[in-house]
C-alpha positions as CSV (number, residue, x, y, z in Angstrom):
1,R,-13.1,52.3,-188.1
2,S,-9.0,53.5,-188.5
3,A,-7.8,49.9,-187.3
4,Q,-4.5,50.3,-188.2
5,K,-2.3,50.5,-185.2
6,N,0.6,52.6,-186.7
7,T,1.8,55.7,-184.6
8,D,3.4,57.5,-187.8
9,E,2.8,61.0,-187.3
10,D,2.2,61.0,-191.5
11,L,-1.1,58.8,-190.8
12,S,-3.0,60.8,-188.7
13,H,-3.8,64.2,-189.1
14,H,-6.4,66.6,-188.1
15,R,-9.4,68.1,-189.7
16,I,-12.3,69.9,-188.9
17,L,-15.4,69.4,-189.6
18,R,-19.3,71.6,-188.5
19,G,-22.9,70.3,-189.3
20,R,-24.4,72.5,-191.5
21,N,-27.8,71.4,-190.6
22,K,-29.5,68.5,-189.0
23,K,-28.5,65.5,-191.1
24,G,-25.1,67.3,-190.7
25,Y,-25.2,67.1,-186.9
26,G,-26.6,63.7,-186.9
27,N,-23.7,62.5,-189.0
28,L,-21.0,64.8,-187.2
29,C,-22.5,62.5,-183.9
30,K,-21.9,59.2,-186.0
31,L,-18.5,59.4,-186.8
32,V,-17.3,61.1,-183.4
33,S,-19.1,57.9,-181.6
34,A,-17.1,55.8,-184.3
35,G,-14.0,58.1,-183.9
36,Y,-14.2,56.6,-180.3
37,Q,-15.6,52.9,-180.4
38,E,-14.0,51.4,-183.7
39,G,-11.1,53.8,-184.4
40,F,-10.4,54.8,-180.9
41,Y,-5.9,54.7,-180.7
42,Y,-4.6,57.0,-178.0
43,K,-6.9,59.2,-179.7
44,P,-10.2,58.3,-181.3
45,R,-9.8,58.5,-185.0
46,I,-12.0,58.0,-188.6
47,D,-11.2,57.3,-192.0
48,K,-11.8,58.6,-195.1
49,E,-14.1,55.8,-196.2
50,L,-16.1,56.7,-193.3
51,L,-15.9,60.0,-193.6
52,A,-17.2,59.4,-197.2
53,E,-20.4,57.7,-196.1
54,H,-21.5,60.5,-193.4
55,S,-20.4,63.9,-195.5
56,R,-23.9,65.1,-196.0
57,G,-24.9,68.1,-193.8
58,L,-21.2,68.8,-193.3
59,V,-18.9,71.7,-193.6
60,A,-14.9,70.7,-193.6
61,L,-11.8,72.8,-193.3
62,S,-8.5,71.6,-194.1
63,A,-7.4,72.7,-190.0
64,C,-4.0,73.7,-188.4
65,L,-0.7,72.5,-189.2
66,K,-1.4,69.3,-188.1
67,G,-4.4,69.0,-190.8
68,E,-3.7,66.7,-193.6
69,V,-2.4,69.5,-196.7
70,A,-0.7,71.6,-194.7
71,R,1.5,68.5,-192.9
72,K,2.0,67.4,-196.7
73,L,3.1,70.8,-197.8
74,N,5.8,71.1,-194.8
75,M,7.0,67.7,-195.3
76,E,8.0,68.6,-198.9
77,K,5.3,66.0,-200.7
78,P,3.4,68.7,-202.8
79,E,1.6,66.1,-204.8
80,E,0.1,64.9,-202.0
81,A,-0.7,67.8,-200.2
82,E,-3.0,68.0,-203.6
83,R,-4.3,64.7,-203.7
84,A,-5.7,65.5,-200.7
85,V,-7.3,68.5,-201.9
86,R,-8.7,67.3,-204.6
87,F,-10.4,64.3,-202.1
88,Y,-12.1,66.9,-199.6
89,K,-12.8,69.2,-202.7
90,D,-15.3,66.3,-204.7
91,L,-16.3,65.1,-201.2
92,F,-17.5,68.7,-200.3
93,G,-17.8,70.4,-202.7
94,D,-18.3,74.0,-202.0
95,H,-18.7,73.1,-198.2
96,Y,-14.9,72.2,-198.3
97,Y,-12.2,75.4,-197.2
98,L,-8.5,75.6,-196.9
99,E,-7.5,77.3,-193.5
100,I,-4.4,79.1,-192.8
101,Q,-3.4,80.5,-189.1
102,N,-1.1,83.0,-188.4
103,H,1.3,82.8,-184.7
104,G,4.1,83.6,-185.3
105,I,5.2,79.7,-186.1
106,P,7.8,79.6,-188.5
107,E,6.2,77.0,-190.0
108,Q,2.7,78.2,-190.7
109,V,5.0,81.3,-192.2
110,K,6.0,78.6,-194.8
111,V,3.1,76.8,-195.7
112,N,0.1,79.8,-195.8
113,P,1.2,81.0,-198.8
114,R,1.0,77.5,-200.2
115,I,-1.9,77.2,-199.3
116,I,-3.5,80.4,-200.8
117,E,-1.7,78.8,-203.9
118,L,-3.8,76.0,-203.7
119,A,-7.3,77.7,-202.9
120,K,-6.5,79.8,-206.7
121,K,-6.2,76.6,-208.2
122,Y,-9.1,74.6,-207.2
123,D,-11.5,77.5,-207.0
124,I,-11.2,76.9,-203.2
125,K,-11.8,79.9,-200.3
126,P,-9.3,80.3,-197.6
127,V,-10.7,81.3,-194.1
128,A,-8.3,82.7,-191.3
129,S,-8.5,80.6,-188.1
130,N,-6.7,81.8,-185.0
131,D,-6.2,78.6,-182.3
132,C,-7.6,79.8,-179.2
133,H,-6.5,78.3,-176.1
134,Y,-7.4,80.6,-173.9
135,L,-9.3,84.3,-173.9
136,L,-6.4,86.4,-173.0
137,Q,-2.9,87.2,-174.1
138,E,-1.8,87.8,-170.9
139,H,-3.7,84.1,-169.7
140,A,-0.7,82.9,-171.5
141,R,1.6,82.1,-168.4
142,A,-1.6,80.5,-166.6
143,H,-2.2,78.7,-169.0
144,D,1.4,77.3,-169.2
145,M,1.5,76.6,-165.9
146,L,-1.7,74.2,-166.2
147,L,-0.1,72.3,-168.9
148,C,2.4,71.6,-166.0
149,I,-0.1,70.7,-164.1
150,G,-1.8,68.1,-166.3
151,T,1.3,66.9,-167.0
152,G,3.3,66.5,-163.7
153,K,6.3,68.9,-165.1
154,T,7.7,71.9,-163.7
155,L,8.0,75.4,-165.7
156,A,11.8,74.5,-165.3
157,M,12.1,71.1,-167.0
158,P,12.8,70.7,-170.3
159,N,11.7,69.5,-173.7
160,R,8.1,69.8,-171.8
161,M,5.1,70.0,-173.0
162,K,4.7,74.0,-174.2
163,F,3.2,76.1,-176.8
164,Y,5.3,78.2,-179.0
165,N,4.5,81.7,-177.4
166,D,1.7,83.6,-176.1
167,Q,-0.5,84.1,-179.1
168,F,-2.8,81.6,-178.6
169,Y,-5.8,83.4,-177.5
170,L,-8.8,84.8,-178.5
171,K,-8.2,87.1,-180.7
172,S,-10.3,90.3,-181.9
173,A,-11.4,91.0,-185.7
174,A,-8.9,93.9,-185.6
175,E,-6.0,91.8,-184.6
176,M,-7.0,88.9,-187.6
177,K,-7.4,91.3,-190.2
178,A,-4.3,92.8,-189.3
179,L,-2.5,89.1,-189.1
180,F,-4.2,88.3,-192.9
181,S,-3.5,91.9,-194.3
182,E,-2.4,90.6,-197.5
183,V,-5.8,87.8,-198.0
184,P,-8.6,89.9,-196.3
185,D,-11.1,87.8,-197.6
186,A,-10.1,84.7,-195.7
187,V,-10.6,86.8,-193.0
188,T,-14.4,87.2,-194.4
189,N,-14.6,83.9,-195.4
190,T,-15.0,83.3,-191.5
191,R,-18.7,84.6,-191.7
192,E,-19.8,82.6,-195.0
193,V,-18.4,79.6,-192.9
194,A,-20.5,80.7,-189.9
195,D,-23.7,81.6,-191.7
196,K,-23.8,78.0,-193.6
197,C,-24.1,76.8,-190.0
198,N,-28.1,76.4,-189.3
199,L,-28.5,73.8,-187.3
200,D,-31.9,74.6,-184.4
201,L,-32.1,71.9,-182.0
202,H,-35.1,71.9,-180.5
203,L,-34.2,71.5,-177.0
204,G,-36.3,71.0,-173.6
205,E,-37.5,67.9,-175.2
206,Y,-37.2,64.0,-173.8
207,H,-36.8,60.9,-175.6
208,L,-37.3,58.5,-173.1
209,P,-37.2,54.9,-173.9
210,E,-40.1,53.3,-173.6
211,Y,-41.8,51.1,-170.5
212,S,-43.9,48.7,-172.4
213,V,-47.3,48.1,-170.2
214,P,-50.1,46.0,-170.6
215,S,-52.5,46.8,-173.7
216,D,-55.7,47.2,-171.4
217,T,-53.3,50.2,-169.7
218,N,-51.2,53.4,-170.0
219,P,-48.0,54.5,-168.3
220,Q,-50.0,57.1,-165.5
221,S,-52.8,54.4,-164.7
222,Y,-50.4,51.5,-164.5
223,L,-47.5,53.8,-162.0
224,E,-50.7,54.9,-160.1
225,N,-52.3,51.2,-159.5
226,L,-48.5,50.3,-158.5
227,V,-48.1,53.1,-156.2
228,E,-51.5,52.4,-154.8
229,H,-51.3,48.6,-154.1
230,N,-47.5,49.1,-153.0
231,L,-48.3,51.9,-150.5
232,T,-51.1,49.6,-149.1
233,L,-48.1,46.8,-148.6
234,R,-45.7,49.4,-146.9
235,L,-48.2,50.9,-144.4
236,D,-49.2,47.2,-144.0
237,E,-45.1,46.6,-143.1
238,K,-45.6,49.6,-140.1
239,S,-48.3,47.9,-138.5
240,K,-46.0,45.1,-138.7
241,R,-43.3,46.4,-137.0
242,G,-45.6,47.7,-134.2
243,E,-45.8,51.3,-135.6
244,Q,-49.7,52.8,-135.0
245,V,-51.2,53.6,-138.3
246,S,-54.1,55.4,-137.8
247,S,-57.2,56.4,-140.5
248,E,-55.4,60.4,-140.4
249,M,-52.4,58.8,-141.1
250,K,-53.5,56.8,-144.0
251,T,-55.2,60.0,-145.4
252,A,-52.1,61.6,-145.2
253,Y,-50.2,59.3,-146.9
254,K,-53.0,58.7,-149.5
255,N,-53.3,62.3,-150.4
256,R,-49.4,62.8,-150.8
257,A,-49.4,59.8,-152.9
258,E,-52.0,61.6,-155.0
259,L,-50.0,65.0,-155.0
260,E,-47.0,63.3,-156.6
261,L,-48.6,61.1,-159.0
262,S,-50.4,64.7,-160.4
263,V,-47.4,65.9,-160.3
264,I,-45.5,63.3,-162.1
265,K,-48.9,63.3,-164.5
266,K,-48.6,66.7,-165.5
267,M,-44.7,66.1,-166.2
268,N,-45.1,63.7,-168.7
269,F,-42.6,61.3,-166.4
270,A,-44.5,58.2,-165.4
271,G,-42.1,56.1,-168.1
272,Y,-39.3,57.5,-166.4
273,F,-40.3,56.2,-162.7
274,L,-41.3,52.8,-164.3
275,I,-37.6,52.5,-166.0
276,V,-36.4,52.8,-162.7
277,W,-38.9,50.6,-160.6
278,D,-37.9,47.7,-163.3
279,F,-34.3,48.2,-162.9
280,I,-34.3,48.2,-159.3
281,Q,-37.1,45.4,-159.2
282,Y,-34.4,43.4,-161.5
283,A,-32.0,43.8,-159.1
284,K,-33.8,42.6,-156.4
285,K,-34.4,39.6,-157.5
286,Q,-31.1,38.8,-158.3
287,N,-29.9,39.7,-155.2
288,I,-27.4,42.4,-156.1
289,P,-27.7,44.7,-153.2
290,V,-29.4,48.4,-153.7
291,G,-28.6,51.1,-151.4
292,P,-31.4,53.0,-150.0
293,G,-31.7,55.7,-152.2
294,R,-30.2,59.2,-151.0
295,G,-30.6,62.5,-152.7
296,S,-33.8,64.8,-153.3
297,A,-35.7,61.4,-154.5
298,A,-36.0,60.4,-150.8
299,G,-38.2,63.2,-151.0
300,S,-40.8,61.6,-153.3
301,L,-43.5,59.1,-151.4
302,V,-44.3,57.5,-155.0
303,A,-40.7,56.5,-155.0
304,Y,-40.8,55.3,-151.8
305,C,-43.9,53.1,-152.2
306,L,-41.9,51.7,-155.4
307,E,-38.7,50.8,-153.7
308,V,-36.5,53.0,-155.7
309,T,-35.9,54.3,-152.1
310,N,-36.3,53.1,-148.1
311,I,-36.9,56.1,-146.6
312,D,-40.3,57.2,-146.0
313,P,-40.5,61.4,-147.1
314,I,-43.5,61.6,-144.8
315,R,-41.7,60.2,-141.5
316,Y,-38.7,62.4,-141.8
317,G,-40.5,65.6,-143.1
318,L,-39.1,65.7,-146.6
319,L,-40.2,68.0,-149.2
320,F,-41.2,65.8,-152.4
321,E,-40.7,70.0,-154.3
322,R,-37.4,69.7,-153.7
323,F,-37.0,66.1,-156.1
324,L,-40.0,67.3,-158.9
325,N,-41.4,70.6,-159.1
326,P,-43.8,71.8,-162.6
327,D,-42.5,75.3,-162.3
328,R,-38.7,74.0,-162.8
329,I,-38.7,71.4,-165.7
330,S,-35.9,69.0,-165.2
331,M,-35.2,65.5,-165.9
332,P,-35.7,63.8,-162.1
333,D,-32.3,63.0,-160.8
334,I,-32.5,59.8,-158.7
335,D,-29.5,58.8,-157.2
336,I,-28.9,54.7,-156.9
337,D,-26.1,52.5,-155.6
338,F,-26.0,49.1,-156.8
339,C,-23.4,46.9,-155.8
340,M,-19.6,48.0,-157.0
341,E,-19.1,44.1,-157.9
342,R,-22.0,43.7,-159.9
343,R,-23.8,47.2,-160.9
344,G,-22.6,45.9,-164.3
345,E,-25.5,42.6,-164.4
346,V,-28.1,45.7,-164.2
347,I,-26.2,47.9,-166.9
348,K,-26.0,44.9,-168.8
349,Y,-30.0,44.1,-168.2
350,V,-30.7,48.1,-169.3
351,Q,-29.3,47.9,-172.8
352,E,-30.6,44.5,-172.9
353,K,-34.1,45.0,-172.5
354,Y,-34.3,49.2,-173.7
355,G,-31.5,49.4,-176.5
356,E,-27.9,49.8,-176.3
357,K,-28.1,53.3,-178.1
358,N,-30.4,54.5,-175.3
359,V,-27.7,53.7,-172.6
360,A,-25.1,55.9,-171.8
361,Q,-23.0,56.8,-168.5
362,I,-22.2,60.1,-167.4
363,I,-19.4,61.3,-165.6
364,T,-18.9,63.7,-162.8
365,F,-16.2,66.9,-163.6
366,G,-13.9,68.0,-160.8
367,T,-12.7,71.3,-160.2
368,M,-9.7,72.6,-158.8
369,K,-10.2,74.0,-155.4
370,A,-8.4,76.7,-153.9
371,R,-6.0,75.0,-152.0
372,A,-5.5,72.7,-154.1
373,A,-4.6,75.2,-157.1
374,I,-2.2,76.9,-154.7
375,R,-0.4,74.4,-154.3
376,D,0.0,72.6,-157.3
377,V,1.5,76.2,-158.9
378,G,3.8,76.1,-156.4
379,R,5.3,72.8,-157.4
380,V,5.3,73.7,-160.9
381,M,7.2,76.4,-159.8
382,D,9.9,74.5,-157.7
383,M,9.2,77.0,-154.7
384,N,9.1,75.4,-151.6
385,Y,6.7,72.5,-150.2
386,N,6.5,73.8,-147.0
387,E,6.0,77.8,-148.0
388,V,3.4,76.9,-149.9
389,D,1.6,74.8,-147.9
390,Q,1.5,78.1,-145.4
391,I,0.0,79.9,-148.1
392,A,-1.9,77.3,-149.1
393,K,-3.7,77.2,-145.2
394,L,-4.1,80.8,-145.4
395,V,-7.2,80.0,-147.7
396,P,-10.4,79.9,-145.1
397,R,-12.3,76.7,-145.9
398,S,-15.2,78.6,-146.1
399,E,-13.6,80.1,-149.3
400,E,-12.4,77.0,-150.9
401,R,-16.2,75.6,-150.6
402,R,-17.8,78.8,-151.7
403,V,-15.5,78.4,-155.1
404,G,-16.0,74.3,-155.4
405,K,-19.5,75.0,-155.9
406,E,-18.9,77.8,-158.3
407,G,-16.5,75.3,-160.2
408,R,-19.7,73.0,-160.4
409,S,-22.3,75.0,-161.4
410,R,-20.1,76.4,-164.5
């Protein structure tokens, strides 16, 4: 909700918020969403007014050198730093901590004693933290190359984005104690912060939007009636095309449909199938092109009867168990292709019918495959392209596919 489009660094600060409980987690979600939806300007932002509205259940830390307190102190604005400390102390009480870091950066050496003074003055516990960007210290050079790849720079370029040194790795407890030997409480206080975070998330539960069915039925029976009716239509279509549909075939299709419906009932996914059927029917009625279906959903006769897919799984020997299996509890994954020019209409329909807060779009994670990674590293090291290309081509295609699969699984 921070609407001011001002790039002045003095107006934008980091802060660390952690959820202590379910209420805090909910507030954290609201703040993150608002930061992206209402306050986004180059980066997601929130203002203090919004933070105050959603501060319950949170633990707050003053953050790194880009935190408000540290930045004001380094800018020689101690009054403003204290004003910020008082604000957060009043807002979070004993759940507010002043953070100190030590990566050998001169600004940290300068500001840490002053932060500790403020901690004593306002009876706030200091917390020692460590800015981690890679696991081991020897990973620093690889991380530096990754920064170059991400920013389109080379290692030799001056004034490029670069970390101060190689201290941004995951330090051990012994290393942290040695770094903050003058303030040992700052290290032990990290345990207190961790212990305060007692969020118990009930994972493995699905909270699907509700598909409204007639009052004299329920989602499962409504789905069963749809499938029974549409299966007859599908088999009639086969007959009209001149395909032979024997009584044995009808029995096989009926048995397969009953088997799939029993699994759907057992896994309580009838509503899910009805929702997918609903927006596909909407698209077809609006003459929005819809693909024939792909992926494991093509193995479902129920999906075929609902016209979610247009591939007969029995004719092609496709397995329903690849799509839905009670021994492997997970949400059904139905891949549907809509016309790229009109897919927005389908999304809008779903948002309006089931509620905007119940609809989200997902992303695909890209992975760095072996050959591409070699070429990228060669580029940032200013190596001759032909030489790098020859090295990259030494990686077998089979090995590259294996690395890609492992990347996706992670």
